[in-house]
SEDO-442835 format. One record per atom (N, C-alpha, C): y negated, x negated, z negated. Coordinates in steps of 0.02 Angstrom, whole numbers, padded with zeros to 5 digits, always signed. Layout:
BEGIN
YXZ...
END
This chain:
BEGIN
+00458+05170+01092+00408+05182+01040+00391+05115+01008+00327+05094+01014+00308+05029+00987+00291+05034+00912+00277+04976+00882+00266+04974+00809+00204+05013+00789+00151+05010+00830+00090+05047+00814+00102+05122+00814+00139+05146+00864+00155+05217+00867+00199+05238+00809+00247+05195+00792+00291+05212+00736+00253+05218+00671+00207+05171+00659+00168+05173+00597+00123+05235+00595+00093+05253+00651+00050+05313+00654+00092+05375+00643+00153+05375+00670+00198+05432+00662+00219+05439+00589+00234+05384+00557+00253+05386+00486+00197+05416+00444+00135+05397+00459+00078+05424+00421+00070+05499+00433+00078+05520+00496+00071+05591+00512+00124+05632+00476+00187+05610+00478+00240+05649+00446+00230+05652+00371+00208+05596+00342+00197+05595+00269+00145+05648+00250+00091+05653+00290+00040+05704+00275+00069+05774+00285+00104+05785+00342+00129+05852+00358+00182+05874+00308+00222+05828+00283+00277+05845+00238+00256+05839+00164+00193+05823+00153+00168+05814+00084+00212+05765+00046+00228+05709+00079+00271+05657+00050+00228+05598+00030+00253+05558-00016+00217+05497-00036+00221+05444+00019+00279+05440+00051+00289+05390+00102+00347+05410+00147+00341+05396+00212+00394+05407+00260+00406+05342+00298+00469+05321+00300+00487+05260+00337+00538+05279+00391+00520+05268+00454+00566+05281+00509+00610+05220+00516+00673+05228+00502+00720+05171+00503+00751+05161+00572+00750+05214+00613+00779+05208+00680+00750+05262+00725+00731+05243+00785+00705+05291+00835+00742+05278+00900+00778+05329+00924+00820+05321+00983+00801+05373+01035+00785+05350+01095+00770+05396+01151+00836+05430+01172+00835+05497+01174+00894+05534+01193+00898+05541+01269+00958+05544+01295+00967+05548+01367+00949+05617+01392+00937+05623+01459+00920+05686+01489+00846+05701+01479+00825+05759+01506+00756+05780+01496+00710+05754+01549+00711+05784+01609+00665+05764+01662+00595+05789+01649+00587+05839+01607+00522+05870+01595+00495+05850+01526+00538+05843+01476+00517+05822+01410+00557+05760+01387+00526+05723+01341+00560+05668+01308+00582+05692+01238+00641+05671+01219+00667+05686+01153+00689+05621+01119+00667+05613+01056+00685+05554+01017+00720+05575+00953+00775+05543+00937+00807+05553+00873+00776+05505+00823+00752+05533+00767+00721+05492+00715+00763+05493+00652+00781+05434+00627+00812+05428+00561+00756+05404+00514+00749+05437+00458+00693+05421+00414+00714+05425+00341+00676+05389+00301+00682+05394+00229+00617+05422+00202+00622+05476+00164+00563+05511+00139+00559+05502+00064+00502+05477+00040+00490+05469-00032+00442+05523-00055+00465+05565-00101+00423+05617-00129+00422+05680-00087+00406+05736-00121+00400+05800-00085+00467+05835-00078+00465+05894-00048+00526+05935-00042+00575+05907+00008+00553+05860+00051+00598+05830+00101+00625+05762+00079+00616+05745+00016+00635+05679-00009+00708+05664+00006+00721+05601+00026+00789+05580+00042+00794+05556+00114+00855+05550+00137+00866+05530+00207+00863+05591+00251+00832+05583+00309+00823+05639+00355+00837+05617+00427+00859+05665+00467+00867+05654+00539+00830+05709+00575+00784+05690+00618+00742+05738+00653+00745+05724+00729+00716+05770+00767+00705+05760+00838+00630+05766+00852+00603+05716+00884+00534+05719+00907+00535+05739+00980+00497+05790+00998+00496+05816+01067+00425+05811+01095+00418+05778+01151+00353+05769+01182+00359+05773+01257+00303+05771+01292+00304+05775+01365+00331+05712+01396+00366+05720+01452+00384+05663+01494+00320+05639+01528+00321+05578+01558+00261+05552+01590+00230+05601+01640+00270+05640+01675+00244+05694+01716+00288+05755+01703+00261+05814+01717+00298+05874+01699+00291+05927+01752+00331+05979+01747+00327+06035+01793+00270+06080+01770+00227+06101+01818+00167+06138+01800+00182+06203+01763+00239+06234+01778+00256+06298+01748+00280+06292+01676+00295+06232+01653+00322+06224+01586+00267+06227+01533+00285+06251+01473+00237+06256+01419+00223+06188+01388+00166+06185+01354+00151+06126+01314+00188+06129+01248+00182+06076+01209+00221+06072+01148+00198+06122+01095+00133+06136+01092+00110+06185+01043+00138+06254+01059+00142+06270+01123+00169+06335+01143+00244+06338+01129+00280+06284+01144+00352+06285+01132+00367+06289+01057+00325+06256+01017+00333+06258+00944+00325+06331+00920+00275+06366+00947+00265+06436+00928+00324+06480+00949+00352+06467+01008+00409+06504+01032+00470+06494+00987+00481+06432+00966+00536+06417+00921+00529+06454+00855+00468+06456+00829+00456+06489+00765+00468+06564+00771+00446+06596+00825+00457+06667+00835+00531+06682+00844+00565+06640+00883+00637+06650+00893+00676+06643+00828+00657+06594+00788+00691+06585+00723+00683+06647+00679+00624+06676+00679+00612+06737+00639+00653+06795+00664+00670+06795+00729+00710+06849+00757+00785+06838+00746+00803+06783+00714+00873+06770+00699+00909+06728+00751+00873+06703+00801+00904+06662+00852+00922+06594+00823+00979+06567+00843+01001+06501+00818+00962+06447+00854+00914+06417+00820+00873+06363+00847+00869+06307+00797+00851+06249+00821+00835+06193+00776+00769+06209+00741+00768+06206+00676+00709+06226+00637+00648+06185+00657+00594+06217+00681+00533+06180+00696+00497+06162+00631+00477+06099+00625+00447+06076+00562+00372+06064+00568+00351+06016+00611+00281+05997+00613+00258+05988+00685+00198+06011+00698+00167+06006+00764+00108+05959+00761+00101+05915+00810+00043+05870+00814+00012+05877+00883-00049+05902+00887-00084+05908+00951-00131+05849+00963-00137+05805+00914-00180+05746+00922-00145+05693+00964-00181+05663+01011-00151+05612+01053-00154+05542+01021-00189+05537+00966-00198+05471+00935-00134+05444+00903-00086+05488+00890-00026+05466+00854+00021+05428+00900+00046+05461+00953+00091+05427+01000+00064+05431+01071+00004+05457+01080-00025+05461+01147-00015+05527+01182+00027+05571+01154+00042+05637+01183+00055+05686+01127+00040+05751+01138+00060+05800+01088+00135+05801+01078+00158+05820+01019+00229+05822+01005+00242+05870+00947+00305+05887+00937+00325+05920+00875+00391+05890+00852+00405+05903+00789+00466+05877+00758+00507+05936+00732+00572+05933+00746+00618+05985+00722+00679+05952+00691+00717+05991+00655+00777+05965+00624+00829+05946+00676+00867+05894+00662+00922+05874+00704+00981+05921+00694+01012+05942+00749+01071+05985+00747+01127+05949+00785+01185+05944+00754+01242+05911+00786+01271+05956+00840+01298+05924+00892+01331+05962+00944+01325+05927+01011+01357+05955+01061+01355+05929+01129+01314+05977+01172+01268+05949+01212+01228+05990+01257+01245+05979+01330+01275+05922+01347+01287+05904+01417+01328+05958+01452+01299+05988+01504+01332+06044+01537+01399+06026+01567+01404+05968+01600+01467+05949+01632+01522+05938+01581+01504+05915+01521+01554+05904+01469+01578+05971+01441+01531+06016+01426+01549+06081+01399+01592+06121+01448+01578+06114+01512+01614+06153+01562+01682+06124+01578+01690+06058+01572+01751+06026+01598+01797+05998+01545+01771+05982+01486+01812+05951+01435+01841+06005+01389+01905+06018+01392+01935+06072+01351+01935+06057+01276+01923+05994+01257+01925+05977+01187+01860+05986+01150+01805+05998+01186+01740+06003+01154+01731+06070+01119+01750+06124+01152+01744+06191+01123+01814+06220+01114+01830+06240+01054+01898+06264+01040+01911+06334+01069+01861+06377+01067+01870+06446+01088+01814+06465+01137+01828+06459+01201+01777+06472+01252+01757+06546+01253+01805+06590+01244+01790+06662+01244+01742+06679+01188+01753+06650+01130+01708+06663+01073+01639+06634+01086+01636+06576+01118+01571+06546+01134+01532+06590+01183+01567+06615+01234+01533+06659+01282+01508+06722+01248+01548+06750+01203+01528+06810+01165+01467+06795+01123+01467+06738+01089+01411+06720+01046+01348+06707+01086+01354+06677+01144+01295+06666+01186+01265+06732+01209+01307+06780+01226+01281+06846+01242+01244+06877+01183+01270+06869+01124+01238+06894+01063+01170+06860+01053+01167+06794+01061+01104+06758+01051+01052+06779+01102+01072+06788+01164+01024+06808+01216+00997+06877+01201+01039+06921+01176+01015+06988+01157+00964+06984+01100+00973+06938+01054+00923+06928+01000+00857+06904+01029+00860+06858+01077+00798+06835+01110+00763+06894+01143+00802+06936+01177+00773+06992+01213+00750+07048+01167+00766+07043+01103+00741+07093+01055+00667+07081+01039+00641+07023+01059+00570+07007+01048+00530+07038+01105+00484+07082+01088+00446+07119+01139+00371+07108+01128+00333+07115+01181+00260+07111+01172+00233+07176+01141+00177+07172+01104+00137+07111+01093+00163+07071+01033+00152+07006+01037+00168+06960+00983+00108+06914+00972+00071+06923+00917+00010+06883+00907+00020+06808+00914+00078+06783+00892+00090+06711+00896+00105+06688+00967+00117+06736+01012+00134+06719+01081+00082+06746+01129+00019+06749+01107-00033+06778+01149-00050+06734+01209-00023+06674+01212-00033+06631+01270+00012+06651+01329+00061+06695+01317+00105+06718+01370+00075+06778+01404+00061+06775+01469+00031+06832+01503+00082+06888+01513+00058+06950+01509+00099+07009+01524+00069+07041+01585+00098+07029+01643+00071+07056+01705+00089+07128+01715+00052+07161+01761+00065+07231+01777+00115+07237+01833+00127+07183+01870+00171+07185+01928+00244+07181+01906+00289+07201+01952+00360+07195+01940+00378+07121+01929+00416+07104+01875+00433+07034+01863+00465+06999+01922+00507+07035+01959+00540+07004+02017+00488+06983+02069+00440+07026+02083+00389+07010+02133+00342+06955+02108+00329+06954+02042+00290+06899+02014+00326+06833+02025+00392+06833+02014+00431+06772+02023+00431+06750+02095+00439+06797+02141+00439+06780+02213+00372+06749+02232+00317+06779+02211+00251+06753+02229+00241+06683+02202+00263+06671+02140+00255+06605+02110+00297+06553+02147+00359+06570+02162+00403+06523+02196+00378+06509+02267+00350+06560+02300+00323+06549+02367+00264+06501+02366+00221+06508+02316+00165+06461+02309+00190+06390+02298+00240+06383+02254+00266+06317+02239+00301+06287+02300+00337+06328+02337+00371+06303+02397+00320+06283+02450+00268+06323+02460+00217+06308+02510+00178+06245+02494+00176+06227+02429+00139+06167+02409+00177+06102+02424+00242+06108+02439+00283+06049+02453+00276+06030+02526+00285+05966+02543+00268+05941+02610+00313+05965+02667+00376+05981+02653+00423+05997+02707+00443+06070+02705+00447+06103+02763+00469+06173+02764+00543+06180+02748+00562+06235+02716+00632+06249+02699+00646+06320+02721+00667+06330+02784+00677+06398+02810+00727+06440+02770+00780+06409+02746+00830+06447+02708+00800+06476+02644+00757+06437+02612+00726+06462+02550+00673+06514+02566+00638+06505+02622+00590+06556+02643+00626+06623+02656+00685+06618+02688+00726+06678+02699+00746+06709+02632+00768+06667+02585+00789+06692+02520+00732+06729+02485+00672+06701+02488+00615+06733+02456+00598+06800+02488+00604+06803+02554+00591+06867+02588+00643+06919+02569+00706+06897+02564+00759+06943+02543+00746+06969+02472+00727+06923+02428+00713+06943+02359+00653+06991+02356+00604+06979+02398+00546+07023+02400+00566+07094+02423+00608+07098+02473+00628+07163+02501+00675+07202+02455+00713+07166+02413+00762+07198+02370+00742+07198+02296+00679+07185+02282+00657+07179+02213+00669+07243+02173+00700+07239+02114+00709+07298+02072+00642+07320+02043+00635+07383+02024+00572+07407+01996+00560+07377+01927+00498+07380+01906+00480+07357+01839+00514+07400+01787+00545+07367+01739+00579+07403+01685+00557+07376+01618+00603+07369+01573+00589+07344+01506+00565+07272+01508+00512+07256+01472+00485+07188+01469+00502+07157+01401+00535+07099+01403+00557+07066+01342+00541+06992+01347+00551+06956+01292+00545+06884+01295+00607+06855+01329+00597+06820+01383+00652+06787+01418+00649+06712+01403+00707+06683+01391+00710+06611+01377+00686+06571+01436+00704+06593+01496+00681+06561+01557+00724+06504+01582+00767+06477+01539+00812+06423+01560+00877+06427+01519+00901+06487+01509+00959+06499+01467+01021+06483+01509+01052+06426+01495+01109+06402+01535+01148+06350+01495+01209+06338+01519+01247+06282+01491+01210+06218+01507+01199+06178+01455+01156+06119+01460+01094+06126+01417+01078+06189+01399+01020+06202+01357+01039+06236+01292+01100+06223+01270+01120+06242+01203+01166+06188+01176+01171+06185+01111+01216+06138+01077+01278+06175+01054+01336+06146+01065+01399+06176+01042+01446+06121+01019+01493+06140+00977+01545+06094+00954+01610+06133+00947+01660+06103+00915+01725+06136+00910+01721+06202+00871+01669+06210+00832+01661+06272+00793+01623+06326+00831+01593+06308+00889+01557+06358+00928+01484+06338+00939+01441+06387+00944+01371+06376+00959+01335+06347+00898+01290+06297+00911+01251+06268+00857+01177+06286+00863+01149+06284+00923+01077+06299+00931+01061+06310+01004+01010+06353+01016+00982+06362+01083+00923+06314+01090+00922+06278+01146+00872+06225+01157+00823+06244+01213+00772+06201+01220+00729+06198+01280+00696+06265+01299+00641+06279+01265+00605+06343+01273+00543+06336+01317+00537+06283+01355+00474+06269+01390+00459+06316+01448+00508+06357+01469+00496+06405+01523+00497+06477+01500+00496+06489+01434+00501+06557+01408+00439+06598+01427+00449+06664+01435+00394+06708+01451+00417+06780+01452+00370+06826+01459+00387+06897+01463+00416+06911+01532+00470+06951+01534+00499+06966+01598+00557+07015+01593+00593+07021+01648+00651+07065+01652+00710+07031+01617+00743+07064+01570+00798+07031+01534+00855+07008+01580+00863+07040+01637+00919+07021+01681+00907+06954+01715+00845+06929+01714+00834+06864+01745+00870+06809+01705+00873+06816+01639+00911+06767+01599+00986+06774+01610+01009+06836+01618+01081+06847+01631+01100+06815+01697+01061+06827+01749+01076+06799+01815+01073+06724+01816+01025+06695+01781+01018+06622+01777+01080+06591+01744+01103+06621+01690+01160+06594+01653+01224+06598+01695+01232+06653+01733+01294+06664+01770+01294+06634+01840+01238+06611+01864+01233+06586+01933+01282+06527+01944+01310+06524+02003+01359+06472+02019+01330+06402+02009+01265+06394+02022+01235+06327+02017+01235+06299+01946+01247+06342+01896+01249+06318+01826+01319+06323+01796+01370+06320+01838+01439+06320+01812+01469+06250+01811+01434+06202+01837+01455+06132+01835+01526+06123+01864+01539+06158+01919+01602+06150+01953+01657+06195+01927+01648+06226+01869+01699+06270+01840+01686+06341+01866+01694+06351+01931+01672+06413+01963+01710+06475+01942+01771+06466+01918+01810+06525+01897+01786+06552+01830+01748+06512+01793+01719+06536+01730+01647+06554+01744+01636+06616+01764+01571+06636+01791+01516+06641+01739+01533+06641+01676+01482+06640+01623+01466+06568+01604+01421+06538+01641+01397+06471+01625+01447+06416+01631+01504+06428+01666+01555+06377+01672+01597+06368+01610+01585+06411+01559+01622+06402+01496+01664+06463+01478+01653+06519+01512+01691+06579+01493+01688+06632+01547+01711+06691+01530+01713+06746+01578+01653+06793+01566+01632+06824+01621+01576+06870+01616+01590+06925+01565+01651+06950+01565+01668+07006+01521+01652+06990+01448+01667+06929+01426+01653+06910+01357+01578+06902+01345+01544+06870+01392+01472+06860+01386+01436+06927+01386+01455+06971+01433+01424+07037+01437+01438+07077+01374+01499+07073+01348+01517+07111+01288+01475+07090+01229+01464+07025+01220+01423+07001+01166+01351+07025+01172+01326+07025+01234+01257+07048+01246+01251+07122+01233+01296+07161+01262+01291+07233+01257+01301+07259+01186+01345+07225+01148+01357+07247+01079+01295+07237+01036+01258+07183+01048+01199+07169+01007+01138+07207+01032+01130+07213+01098+01071+07245+01126+01076+07321+01126+01138+07347+01128+01147+07419+01130+01135+07449+01198+01132+07409+01250+01123+07436+01318+01171+07403+01367+01190+07441+01417+01238+07417+01467+01201+07378+01522+01229+07323+01543+01199+07282+01596+01212+07313+01664+01161+07313+01707+01167+07336+01776+01196+07278+01817+01260+07283+01834+01295+07228+01868+01263+07211+01935+01240+07261+01972+01211+07249+02038+01146+07210+02032+01106+07229+01982+01043+07192+01973+01054+07121+01948+01108+07110+01910+01124+07042+01890+01136+06999+01952+01169+07026+02003+01181+06989+02065+01116+06970+02099+01068+07017+02098+01001+07002+02126+00971+06941+02091+00974+06940+02025+00943+06886+01988+00982+06820+01996+01045+06824+02015+01081+06762+02031+01055+06731+02096+01038+06773+02145+01006+06747+02205+00940+06714+02186+00901+06748+02145+00838+06720+02122+00849+06652+02088+00902+06647+02049+00916+06585+02013+00926+06527+02061+00963+06538+02115+00976+06484+02162+00913+06464+02199+00871+06513+02218+00808+06496+02251+00763+06458+02203+00759+06483+02142+00715+06450+02092+00737+06378+02078+00801+06368+02068+00826+06301+02053+00814+06254+02113+00821+06280+02174+00809+06240+02233+00735+06218+02236+00690+06264+02221+00619+06247+02223+00602+06195+02169+00631+06205+02109+00620+06156+02055+00648+06088+02075+00708+06087+02104+00739+06024+02125+00697+05989+02177+00669+06026+02224+00626+05996+02274+00563+05966+02243+00535+06003+02195+00475+05979+02161+00489+05915+02121+00547+05914+02087+00565+05854+02049+00577+05795+02095+00611+05806+02151+00622+05751+02199+00555+05725+02226+00508+05771+02237+00443+05751+02263+00405+05707+02213+00415+05720+02148+00384+05677+02098+00406+05605+02107+00469+05595+02125+00495+05527+02136+00470+05499+02203+00477+05538+02256+00460+05514+02323+00385+05498+02328+00344+05539+02295+00271+05529+02298+00248+05469+02257+00291+05442+02215+00272+05387+02171+00242+05409+02106+00239+05475+02094+00210+05499+02032+00252+05477+01972+00318+05479+01979+00363+05456+01927+00427+05430+01959+00437+05365+01956+00497+05335+01985+00557+05348+01940+00606+05385+01966+00663+05405+01924+00723+05419+01969+00779+05386+01954+00840+05399+01991+00863+05471+01980+00855+05497+01919+00874+05565+01904+00836+05615+01948+00771+05605+01954+00731+05650+01995+00750+05643+02069+00763+05582+02091+00782+05571+02161+00847+05606+02177+00896+05599+02133+00961+05630+02145+00958+05706+02143+00912+05733+02104+00906+05806+02099+00893+05837+02167+00854+05803+02209+00839+05830+02274+00899+05838+02319+00953+05801+02306+01012+05804+02349+01054+05867+02338+01040+05906+02287+01078+05967+02277+01050+06027+02316+00991+06018+02345+00957+06075+02377+00997+06106+02434+01027+06067+02480+01066+06100+02534+01122+06145+02507+01155+06124+02454+01208+06166+02425+01179+06232+02398+01121+06228+02368+01088+06288+02342+01067+06333+02400+01041+06304+02453+01021+06343+02511+01081+06379+02542+01137+06344+02546+01198+06375+02573+01219+06435+02530+01214+06428+02464+01232+06482+02420+01186+06542+02429+01121+06529+02438+01073+06583+02450+01091+06621+02514+01105+06584+02567+01122+06615+02630+01187+06655+02625+01236+06628+02589+01300+06662+02581+01291+06727+02541+01252+06724+02488+01244+06783+02446+01202+06838+02478+01160+06820+02526+01114+06870+02555+01134+06892+02625+01188+06864+02653+01207+06886+02720+01235+06957+02716+01224+06997+02769+01247+07066+02768+01323+07069+02759+01346+07118+02720+01418+07126+02708+01453+07143+02773
END
């Protein structure tokens, strides 16, 4: 962030916060985020209800992004709706859709302390004191997200299709896979299997779309906030359950099937207690297959961004190397018993 952008940002926040003056004393690019950029801002605010020292997060688009992800105005609206439903999120503060400030739309939210790195949460026993309680709480939070149902005037940008969510997902992933330069027979097989075994259309709820270890903040006291809402949309609630429990998001802690941090029984119990409905275990397995196919297609697309020269990034390049492992998991999960 250069001096011109910083000065423009200070002026924008001062207007949005009804402050006399805002001085950004430190701006630090946060690690991670292949799709979005996140900056930690330390600021001093003179005047207004936010007067004093503040720590915020500025969230904006990465130089290139995944087509399926929401823009910042949409993600800001999703955060606001989730917060009203009681979901633990970082409080969204101000949205800027003007490109004149930093060159891209962005929003600012409150800073929340905690660890988000999936490999740390899954492998370091000192980060989270009570894994069972964290799994239970995550189930509770996901049930709160799924309590949001259409229609929602603030979320009118989210389409509500008439087709079965599973078949909608298969069609979308097939289009994305076909757009990539190299054929992937194992993923084509996985998509055909998902198409043939698709569950019927049921209850439609707000799905986070990327609910997994790595997209929430936690500390020794437990859960702090649910992050990264750029893939949220209306869908089958079990797609979030399957995504969270899929082996590809356990970060090597395969015996802890709930996101690499706990047991399914605790996660399911937290969800069922809050939602008031029992999870269909067999359908959860279906959505775990979908999770592996989806992550493989995303990984291929991210690798292609690097290979094509659209965005040179070691992170994107390395992402492509996980695809064979995901394909193997798809074939293993779908082979006849």
